[in-house]
C-alpha positions in Angstrom: 25.4 -7.0 -18.9 25.9 -10.7 -19.5 24.8 -11.4 -15.9 21.7 -9.3 -16.4 20.8 -11.1 -19.7 21.5 -14.4 -18.0 19.0 -13.5 -15.2 16.3 -12.2 -17.5 16.5 -15.1 -19.9 17.1 -17.9 -17.6 14.5 -20.8 -17.9 13.3 -23.5 -15.6 13.2 -26.0 -18.3 17.0 -25.7 -19.0 17.7 -25.7 -22.6 14.0 -25.9 -23.5 11.1 -23.8 -22.5 8.9 -24.9 -19.7 5.2 -23.8 -19.6 5.8 -21.8 -16.5 8.6 -19.9 -18.4 6.0 -18.8 -20.9 3.3 -18.0 -18.3 5.8 -16.0 -16.4 6.8 -13.9 -19.5 3.2 -13.2 -20.4 2.3 -12.3 -16.8 5.3 -9.8 -16.5 4.8 -8.3 -20.0 1.1 -7.9 -19.3 1.7 -6.3 -15.9 4.3 -3.9 -17.4 1.7 -2.9 -20.1 -1.1 -2.4 -17.6 1.1 -0.2 -15.2 3.1 1.9 -17.6 0.7 1.8 -20.7 -1.7 4.5 -19.5 1.2 6.8 -18.4 3.0 6.4 -21.8 -0.2 7.1 -23.6 -0.7 10.3 -21.6 2.8 11.5 -22.4 2.4 10.6 -26.1 -1.0 12.3 -26.3 0.2 15.4 -24.7 2.2 16.1 -27.9 -0.8 15.8 -30.2 -2.9 18.6 -31.8 -6.6 18.8 -30.9 -7.4 17.5 -34.4 -5.3 14.5 -33.7 -6.8 13.8 -30.3 -10.3 13.9 -31.9 -9.3 11.2 -34.5 -11.0 7.8 -34.3 -9.4 5.3 -34.3 -6.7 7.1 -32.3 -3.2 6.9 -33.7 -0.1 6.0 -31.5 2.2 8.6 -32.9 1.4 12.4 -33.0 0.6 13.1 -36.6 0.1 16.6 -38.0 -1.9 17.0 -41.3 -0.3 19.2 -43.9 -1.9 22.4 -44.6 -1.8 24.9 -47.5 -2.8 28.5 -48.1 -5.3 28.6 -51.0 -6.2 31.7 -52.8 -9.8 32.9 -51.8 -9.7 31.4 -48.3 -8.7 33.2 -45.2 -7.6 30.0 -43.1 -5.2 27.5 -44.3 -6.8 24.2 -45.7 -5.9 20.6 -44.8 -4.4 18.7 -47.6 -5.5 15.1 -48.5 -4.4 12.6 -51.1 -7.4 11.6 -53.0 -7.7 8.4 -55.3 -9.2 8.9 -58.7 -11.4 6.3 -60.5 -8.4 5.5 -62.9 -6.2 4.7 -59.8 -4.2 8.1 -59.9 -3.5 10.1 -56.8 -3.6 13.9 -56.5 -3.4 16.2 -53.7 -6.5 18.4 -52.8 -7.4 20.8 -50.1 -10.5 20.3 -48.0 -13.0 23.2 -47.9 -15.7 21.7 -45.8 -17.3 18.2 -45.1 -21.0 17.4 -45.4 -21.6 13.8 -44.1 -19.7 11.4 -46.2 -18.8 13.8 -48.9 -16.1 16.4 -48.7 -16.0 19.6 -50.8 -12.3 20.0 -51.9 -10.3 22.3 -54.4 -7.1 22.0 -56.2 -4.6 24.3 -54.6 -3.3 25.4 -58.0 -6.9 25.8 -59.4 -9.2 26.8 -56.5 -12.0 28.0 -58.6 -13.6 24.5 -59.0 -15.2 22.6 -56.3 -14.6 18.9 -56.3 -16.8 16.5 -54.3 -14.9 13.4 -53.0 -16.2 10.6 -50.8 -14.3 10.5 -47.7 -13.4 6.8 -48.2 -11.3 7.7 -51.3 -9.0 10.2 -49.5 -6.3 10.0 -46.9 -4.8 12.9 -45.0 -1.4 14.0 -46.0 0.4 14.1 -42.6 3.9 13.6 -41.0 5.0 13.0 -37.5 5.3 16.3 -35.5 5.3 17.1 -31.8 3.0 19.9 -30.7 5.4 21.6 -28.4 3.0 24.6 -28.1 0.8 22.4 -25.8 3.5 23.0 -23.3 4.6 26.5 -24.2 1.2 28.4 -24.4 -0.1 27.3 -20.8 3.2 28.9 -19.4 2.5 32.1 -21.4 -1.2 32.6 -20.9 -1.9 30.5 -17.8 -0.8 31.3 -14.1 1.1 28.2 -14.0 3.8 29.3 -11.8 1.4 30.9 -9.3 -0.6 27.5 -9.1 2.6 25.6 -8.9 3.8 27.7 -5.9 0.5 27.2 -4.2 0.6 23.5 -4.7 4.2 23.3 -3.6 3.3 25.2 -0.4 0.3 23.0 0.4 2.1 19.9 -0.2 5.3 20.7 1.7 3.6 22.2 4.7 0.9 19.7 5.0 3.4 16.7 4.7 5.7 18.2 7.4 2.6 18.7 9.7 1.4 15.3 9.0 4.7 13.7 9.8 5.0 15.6 13.1 1.4 15.1 14.4 1.2 11.5 13.2 4.5 10.4 14.7 3.6 12.1 18.1 0.3 10.2 18.1 1.9 7.0 17.1 4.7 7.4 19.7 2.1 7.9 22.6 0.0 4.9 21.4 2.9 2.7 21.0 5.1 3.5 24.0 2.8 4.8 26.7 0.6 2.5 28.8 -2.6 4.1 29.7 -6.4 3.0 30.1 -8.2 3.2 26.8 -5.1 3.0 24.6 -6.6 0.2 22.4 -10.0 1.8 22.3 -8.3 5.2 21.0 -6.4 3.2 18.3 -9.5 1.3 17.3 -11.5 4.7 17.0 -8.8 6.1 14.9 -8.6 3.0 12.5 -12.4 3.2 12.5 -12.4 6.7 10.9 -10.9 5.0 7.7 -14.5 3.8 6.9 -15.8 7.4 7.0 -15.8 8.8 3.5 -14.9 12.4 2.8 -18.3 13.1 1.2 -19.9 12.5 4.7 -17.9 15.1 6.6 -17.7 17.8 3.9 -20.4 19.9 5.0 -19.4 20.0 8.7 -15.8 20.3 7.7 -16.6 23.3 5.5 -18.7 24.9 8.3 -15.7 24.6 10.6 -13.3 26.0 8.1 -15.7 29.0 7.5 -16.2 29.6 11.1 -12.5 29.9 11.6 -12.1 32.4 8.7 -9.9 29.9 6.6 -12.1 30.0 3.6 -10.1 31.1 0.5 -7.1 30.4 2.3 -4.4 27.8 1.7 -4.3 27.0 5.5 -8.0 25.9 4.9 -6.8 23.2 2.6 -3.8 22.1 4.7 -5.1 21.9 8.3 -8.1 19.5 7.8 -5.9 16.9 6.2 -2.9 16.7 8.4 -4.2 14.0 10.7 -4.4 10.7 8.8 -5.4 7.5 10.5 -3.3 5.6 7.9 -0.2 7.4 9.1 -0.9 6.9 12.7 -1.3 3.3 12.2 1.6 2.6 10.1 4.0 4.6 12.4 2.6 3.0 15.3 3.2 -0.6 14.0 6.7 0.4 13.1 7.4 2.0 16.5 6.2 -1.2 18.2 9.4 -2.9 16.9 11.7 -0.5 18.6 12.9 -2.0 21.9 11.5 -0.4 25.0 14.9 -0.9 26.7 16.1 2.1 24.5 13.5 4.3 25.9 14.3 3.2 29.5 18.0 3.7 29.1 17.2 7.3 27.8 15.1 7.9 30.8 17.9 6.7 33.2 20.1 9.2 31.5 17.6 11.9 32.4 16.5 12.5 28.9 13.1 14.2 28.7 10.2 12.8 26.8 10.7 15.3 23.9 14.4 14.4 23.7 13.4 10.6 23.6 10.9 11.3 20.8 13.1 13.7 18.8 16.6 11.9 19.1 15.6 8.4 19.5 12.2 7.5 18.0 12.2 9.8 15.0 15.7 8.6 13.5 14.8 5.0 14.1 11.5 5.5 12.4 13.1 7.1 9.3 11.9 4.3 6.8 8.3 4.5 7.9 8.5 8.3 7.8 9.7 8.2 4.3 6.8 6.0 3.2 4.3 8.2 4.9 6.0 11.2 3.3 5.5 9.7 -0.2 1.8 8.9 0.5 1.3 12.4 1.8 2.9 14.0 -1.2 0.8 12.2 -3.6 -2.4 12.8 -1.5 -1.9 16.5 -1.3 -0.3 17.0 -4.8 -3.3 15.2 -6.4 -6.1 16.5 -4.2 -8.9 18.1 -6.1 -12.3 18.1 -4.3 -11.4 19.7 -1.1 -9.3 22.6 -2.6 -12.2 23.1 -5.2 -14.7 23.6 -2.3 -12.4 25.8 -0.1 -10.8 28.0 -2.8 -12.8 30.3 -5.0 -10.2 32.9 -5.9 -7.8 32.3 -8.8 -4.9 33.8 -6.8 -5.1 30.7 -4.3 -5.8 28.0 -6.7 -3.7 24.9 -6.7 -2.6 23.2 -9.8 -5.3 20.5 -9.9 -7.9 23.2 -9.5 -6.3 25.5 -12.0 -6.2 22.8 -14.6 -10.0 22.7 -14.4 -10.1 26.2 -16.0 -9.3 24.4 -19.4 -12.6 22.4 -19.1 -15.3 24.8 -20.1 -18.9 24.0 -20.3 -18.9 23.8 -24.2 -15.2 23.4 -24.9 -12.5 21.2 -23.3 -9.1 22.0 -24.3 -7.6 18.4 -23.9 -4.2 19.2 -25.5 -3.5 21.6 -22.8 -4.9 19.5 -20.0 -2.9 16.6 -21.0 0.3 18.5 -21.3 -0.1 20.2 -18.0 -1.1 16.8 -16.4 2.3 15.5 -17.5 4.1 18.5 -15.9 2.3 18.0 -12.6 3.3 14.3 -12.5 7.1 15.2 -12.6 7.4 16.3 -8.9 5.5 13.2 -7.6 7.8 11.0 -9.7 11.0 12.7 -8.4 9.9 12.3 -4.8 9.2 8.5 -5.4 12.6 8.0 -7.0 14.5 9.7 -4.2 12.5 7.9 -1.5 11.6 4.6 -3.0 14.5 2.8 -1.3 12.7 3.3 2.0 9.3 1.9 0.8 10.2 -1.8 1.2 11.8 -1.4 4.5 9.1 1.0 5.8 6.1 -1.0 4.8 7.6 -4.3 6.0 8.5 -2.9 9.2 5.1 -1.3 9.9 3.2 -4.5 9.1 1.1 -3.3 6.1 0.2 -5.6 3.5 
């Protein structure tokens, strides 16, 4: 720990603080807030009740307003601490609010309506985590069905992406044929074509193939990615051709060269592409929304959209389930992150 502390708190100015030390600390702390602030706010907000999410200004911690059952009222009423003109404070329950005036009652004497300006009251609340935001979707929501569909789409699409893209990259990096550069330029040029341009023809093809309302209709159109082909090709260019020539002299087939030599040596770049593919497929919303119309084949991202109605949006459930859907992507990144630097550096991406 002493070495870690020495590394973190070392200063260019020696015993004093140099201006670059101050600037570096501000830059690093600001970057930390920008990168992890939204994620932490999402996790924190997922434990809030609908009333707490609607508060303005928003609170950092998840607070819950205390409630009491008052005689003559079916639903529990929220409790507030009201300041009287003489400075004393008493606890009242709110019946309704009309503009800036709240109609309140004393829980011990509910027969008298007391009108209070909302500036003179503060909610009586405490810190509490709304765990029902995570429990109720599992009970009343087909979460595990949507999770299974998303896992199937992500895993199968990623495996096919790695296979097809690595084959294309192998051919474009190790075979000399006429038009190789033109093919590569054409593949890279497709990066400039947005998805919205090809949605209609792509939908027509999927419909003609009978893949509408099928998970394969979500998987197959997205397996060939120009980014993956370019990244893998750049990495394979660093593999010496002498290895392939030696394998051919040993009478190895082209498939054996690809499977036993190229793929193992390209493992870092494949790991990076796998991370990208998992993130792309797991978070994909537009294309599954177009292809899938039956709830039985919904993915998680499309299924979460059921909580966003035309007149009512259940943000507390959406935030909680969004946190749950983030977990697989984070785990994949944790297990494969050691390959990211090696893979990107070797592929020439910046």
